[in-house]
N, C-alpha and C positions, 0 to 999 in steps of 0.2 A: 537844446535837444531836441531833436525830430520824434516824434511820436514812434518812429520806427526802429530807430537806435534805442530809445527806451525800453520797447519792447523786447527787441532782441539779447539787451542787457538782463534785465528780467528773465527772460528764457534760461542765457547762461546759469545764471544766481540759481533758481529753482533746479535745473539738474544738476549743479556743483552740490547743493545742497542734500535733493534726494540722494547725490550716491555715498555718499557718507553715512547715513544712517544704515543702507543697507551692508555695511560691512559691518555696523560695529551690533546690528541685528543678528546677524549671522555666530557674531562670537557669543552674545550672552543667549543664543536658545542650541550653545554644544549642552549636547544631552548628558544626564546625570543618570545612573545606574544604582539607587540604593534601596534595598530591597529586604523582608524581614518574613518569618512564615512562624507560624503557631497551630497547635492542635485544636479543633474546634470541640468544647469540653462534649464529653460523653455523660456526662451529672451534671445536667442544669439545674439552675438555679433560680427560675425566671423573675421571682418578686423577691431578691435577696434578701430572704427570711431562717437563710440557714440550712433548708430541706429544699433534698432533692425533688423536681417536678420533670413529670416524665408524660407520656402520650397516650396514658390508659382513661381517659374524659375524666373532667371535672363537672359536679354539682350544677347544673345550672344556676343557679342561686343562692348566696348563704354558705357558700362551701363551709367557712371558718363558724357558722353561728350554731347554735344547740341543734338545730334542727334545720341540716341540709335538706337540699333537693332531692329527690332521690330520682332525676330525670339528670344522666349523664351530656355531656357534650365535648364534642372535639377530639375522640377518642380517633386514635390514628391519622390524623392529621400533619404530621411530622410538622407540628409545633409547640412547644411545652409552655403550656399554659398556666399559670400563678396555680401552686395547690392542685397542679393534676395527679392525680395514682402513674406510679408505674406500671407498666405495658404489662398487661396481664398478672397484674401482683408484682411482677418479680422484676422485670429490666427498665433498666435506667432509661436505655435508649438502646437501640436496634442494633442484630451483629449481622452484618453484611458482609458477601463474598470480598467485595473487591477492597474490602480495607475500611480505613479510618479517614474523617475527612480533615483536610489541610490546608489552612488557609496561606495563600502569598500574597503577600501587603508589598506594594509599587510606589504608594501611596507619598514617598518621599524623594521620589524621582521626577525627573526633568526631562520632558520630549514631547513628543508627538503620539507614538504610540509604543505600546512593549509589548513581548511574550516572554515564556515562562519555560524552559526545556529543563524535562527531569529527567534523571539517570539512577538507573538502580545497576549494579555490579558491572558497570562499563557501557550497558546497554541503556540506548533512548527509549524509554517506557510511557513517554507522554511530554505532547506539545501542543501547549494551549494558542487559540488564535491568534492574531495581532489584535489589539485593543487600545481604544483610544485611551488613553494617558490625563482623565479628569477622576475628579475629586468621587463622584459618582461610581465610577467603572474601576478604580486603580487596584481594588482586590479582585481576589480570585478563588475559589474551592476548590479541591481533588480531593480524590480517595487513593489513596495508597497504600500496602501494607506496611505493617511493622518492618523494621531493618533500616539502612544506612541507604540513602540515598543524595544525589548530587543534584542542583538547584541552579539552574543558570538561567538570572535575568536577561535579558536586551533591549536596552531603550533606544528608539530608532525615534533622530531630529534631524528632517530632509536627508539628506546621505550621510548624516553622522551616524554613528551606533556608537554606543557603551556597552559593557557586560561585566556583572558581578556573580561571580560563584560561589555559593556556599553548601556547606555539608549538613546532613540534616538526617536527625533519628529520630524516626519515626516509632512512638511508642505510646503504648495504651494498656494499661493495667487493667486486667480483669479479675472483677473481686467479689469472691463469691462470699455470700454470709448463709450460714447453715444453724441451725440449734430450735433451741425451745422461748419461750416468752421472754427471756432476758437479752434474748437475741432482736426477736422479732417487736418490742416495743410495747408489749402490753401493758396497756393501763396508759397508752400515749396517743389516741385517735390525732389524725391530720387537728381537728379540733377541740383537744383537749382545754385549751384554754378558756374556752365559754364555759365548760363543764366547772372547770374550777372555781370560775369568778361569782358560781352560778347553778350550785349543787340540788337542783331541781331533779325531780323523777322522769324530767319530759327531755328528753336527751338521744338525740341520734349518732353515738360514732360516728364516726368519718373514716375508715383503714383503706390503706393502697389493698390489701386481701380481706375480704371479709372473715370467712371461715378460719385462717389463722392470726386473725387480729394482728394483721402484720403494716408496720406502719413506720415511715420512713424517717419517724423520732427516735427510731432503734438508735443505738449508739454505734452499732456498725456502718448501718447508714449512712445517720452524719460524719462519721470519721471516714470514710468515701469520699463523700463532697471536700472532706477539709484536705486530703489529698488532691483530690481534682482542681482546688484551687490554690495548691502549693505552686505549680507552674505552669506556663503556658506551651512546654515543650511535649506536654505528655495528659494523654489525658484517660479518663477512669471509668468504666462501662463495669457498673452493679448487678449482680445478680444475687437477687434474695430470695431465698426459699424455704426461711426461719419459721417456724410456726411453736405457738403456744401451745403447753402441754407435749411437745414433741419427746421422747425418749431416743437413748441408740436405734432400741430395736422395733418401736411402733415410732417413725416421724422419718430417723437420718437413714438407718437400712430397710425399713417396712413401713409398708405403707400407715399411718395415722389415721385416718377417717375411709370409710368403703371408700372405693373406686378413686382415691386417690393416690400415686405416685409417692416412693420412699423419695427422701429430697435428693439421695442421689440420682435417682433416676430424672426427677425434677431437673436439678442441673444440668444434667447428661442432653436431653432432649432442648434445652436453651443454649446451649453453646456448643452439641457438636464434639468434634475433636478436638476444638481449640485447648490450650495451655492457660491454665489458672495460676495467676500471680499471687495472689494472696486467701486463704480459704481464712475466714472469722467465724473460725466455731465455738458458739456456746452451749454445752451440752452437759449433761449430769444431773443437775438437780432434782430433776425427776426421776432419774433412775434411782435415786434415794430414795425418795418417798416427801420432797419440799412438801404438796400442798397437805399431802399426810398429817405429816409433820405439824404445821399450823392447826390444820383443823383440830386436829386431837387434842393440841397442846392448850389452845384455848376450853376446848370443851372440858379438859380433866385435871385434876394435880399430881404432882409428880410425875411430868409428863412423862418422861425417859423411863420409867419402872412399869408406865400403864401400856394397856391393848390400844392399840391405832383403832378409831372405829372407820377409815376410810382406806382401798389398796392404793398403795401395794402394802403397807407396812400391814396391814390388819391381818396379814397372814404366818403375822411370826410375836411371838409369848408376847416380846415386850415392844415398843419402841424403839430404843438404845439397840438391842440385841439386832432388829430388824435392821437398823441405820448399819449397820457394823455390816454383816452379812451382802449388805449389797453394794457398802462402798468397796469393797473385797471383790467385786468384780467389776470395775471401773474400769483396771487396767486394760482385761481381756478385751471391755467392749471399744474402750477407746482402739486398741490394735486392730479390729475386726474394720473399725474406719479405715485407719490406715492402710488398711491392705488396698483401696479401694484408690488411693495416691499412689501406690507403691508399687504394685503389680497386678498380675492378670486375675489373681485369685478371690474378686470383689464379691461377698455372698452375704446375700441379702436373709432378711428376719427368719423365713420359711426354708430356709435352705438351698433358694434360687440364686442364679448369679446374676450381676448387675454390672451393669456397665460400669469400665473404671473410668476414672476422670483422671487426668494427665496434668501435672503440674510443671510449669517450665521449670526452666533449667534452676534459675535463680529464687522458684518460688517456696512459698512458706505457709505453711496451717499455722496460724494462732491461735491457739486455746485461750479463751476468756473464763478468769477466775470471777467467782462471786464475793460481790462485797457484802460486808457485814450490816445488816441492819438493826444488830442488838445493843447499839452501844449511845450514850447520849451525847451531847454538845462537850458535856465536861468531860466525856471519856470513860466514865461509869457506863458497869450495864442496865438496860433499861427495863423497865415492867412496863406492858401497855394492856389496857382493858381485862384481860381473865387470863392473862400469860404472864406468871411470875417472871422476877430476878433471876429467882435459883433456873428455871427452866431456860432462861435465856440466855444464861453464864454458860448451861451446860451444851446448848446448840451452837455457844459461838465457837467456845472449845472442842466439841466435837464435831461440828461439820465445818464451819467456814476458815476454821486455822488451819493453816499447814502443818503446822507441828504440837498434834495435840497433845496433852498430857496423858498417860498412862499411867496409872488409871485416871480416869477424870473422877473428884470425890464427889460428890451430889449430896446435896442437905434436903431432905423433905421437910414436908411443912410441919413434920412432930419433931425438928430439929436431930432427925437421924443421919447418921452420914455414908452414906453407899457407893463402894469403891464400884467405878465403870469399866469395864476394858474396851479400851481403845487400840487396840493390837492391829484392827484393818487400818487403821490410822482416819482420814477425813476425806471430803468431798474435794476438798482446795489441795489436800496433799498428793490425791491423785493428778490434780491439775497439774501440781510442780513437778509432779515425778514423769511428766509425759513425754521431756525434753526427751526418755529413752525412744522415742520415735522419730526423734529430730525435729519436734514441735515445738513452737516457742511459746512457753505458756506465758500469757499475760497478767507475772502476779500483784503488778500495780493496781489493779484495780479489788485486789484486796490490802496492802498495804496502806494507800489511800484514808480507806474507812475505817481498818480491823486493827491498828496497830501505834497511828500516830495522837497527838493529846486530843485530837478534835475528832469525837463519835458523829456520826452522820445516818443512825439510824432513824426509828420510824417514831421515835420520843428527843429527838435532837433539834426539833424545833424548825426554825428560819435554815438551820445548817442541814436540815434532813437531806437524804439522798433518797426517800421514799414515800412512796404513798402509808398510810395506815389502815385502818379498816376504811371501804370507799362506800361502806353501806351493804343492808341487807337483801336489796332491789333495786330493779335497774340498772346502772352502773356499777356494775362491782369487781371486774375482773382485773381493775388496777390495785386491788387489795395487796399490803404487800409487796409489791412492784416499782422498782424506780418510778421519780417522777420525772417534771421537764429536767429540774438541776442534777436529777442523777445522771439520768442518761445522758446529757450535756457532759460534764464530769469525765463522765466514763468513756465520752469518745474522743474525748482529749487527750486521755491516758490511751484508746487504742491507736489512734492519729501520731502519737508521739514513737509509741511501740515501732509501729513499721516505718517512720522515718527513718528511727535508731537503726533498724534492719536494713536499708540501703533502698527505700522506695521515695 
């Protein structure tokens, strides 16, 4: 066979073979549109340690050490760094008028390019630019307001087109935390474990907000993060204005510190006219003299019959009488707070008009009960340092038991039995009765510590949810407040109640 014929045959075969793959290739590159969407977390946990990381700056070095650097870096760079403070000490992430970030994912699709078309109410509100479909470019983020949207993913391969549509309900839960030290995480700065491991006097607590001893270790803040991590179809924005020492009049409705707004005003400034989905409120303990009771009982015998050594109870003849009179006022105080959520008559501690806060249609005010710090691991009543078992038994029944005995029979150090009038009820009783305002009291914090076979009080050893006396100097503010175990368990309870309520 001649060279010319061989060449001609070779060309013919080559052309024939070349035509076959061309048809097969077109069949293999038929586009596939397979998309999904998810909300970008607004309560972020950069290092997966179970606590929110914000954008308010982080110590330049040693954030979780006993003595973190006083120089903070990274604030406002829109990157949540591990152990970074809340924005302004209050916000988990930024609230923007444009809406909330949503990730559109086309990574399981096949083709050359893709676009997304977004509709709301039947109208196109956004189209993304055609983007090459590749591993590094297959996701895009858009900001959208809450509500129903329709997403259409269009994938192109040559002249061929494939589309997929889906309906998305863009949802962000706005969770507001208000209240006192049992809300703020008192005793639990971000670097609390460094202090627990070495309780020397040289310790610089690292708070999200210093003046209020506010920390994302607080039980409500932990619960908000748990809610964030429940579903990628919703996100959670935390607004935490809780403050150690707060009462209803000095904290919630009025200024707690000179030049500082009330918590109602602080929330209003942060959220504007946005609707709140959940208020996690813990208040009332300081209103009836929590600190005054502990101080006086530590210094005096027959505590409920003694005169308190510190305000607010020092203005009453006996601690018992003062606690009962102040407890009687809690319902009116809670009613005053409720007006700030339900109508336009929100009134401050000085009679001034305060900006009201709006709840969403399904919005709920959760009022946290106070845990029982008076019971041992075996369920018996504690005695601790100079506070006697009789004094703890009185406090347990008359303050944290929602249904106190009336009268409560107190036995003095001389064995005399004194009936004490509990006609005004108790702190947790007032919290339980907040259902009259359509609030949801979270009573499980009490029942899990106060009525089960195992106690979690200051004398409960490894089962204790509380710090005892944390010292006479240095880092003392955590005394008789929930420890890390306690806050973690309380967070689980709050989260559980939120989920049961439809969140």
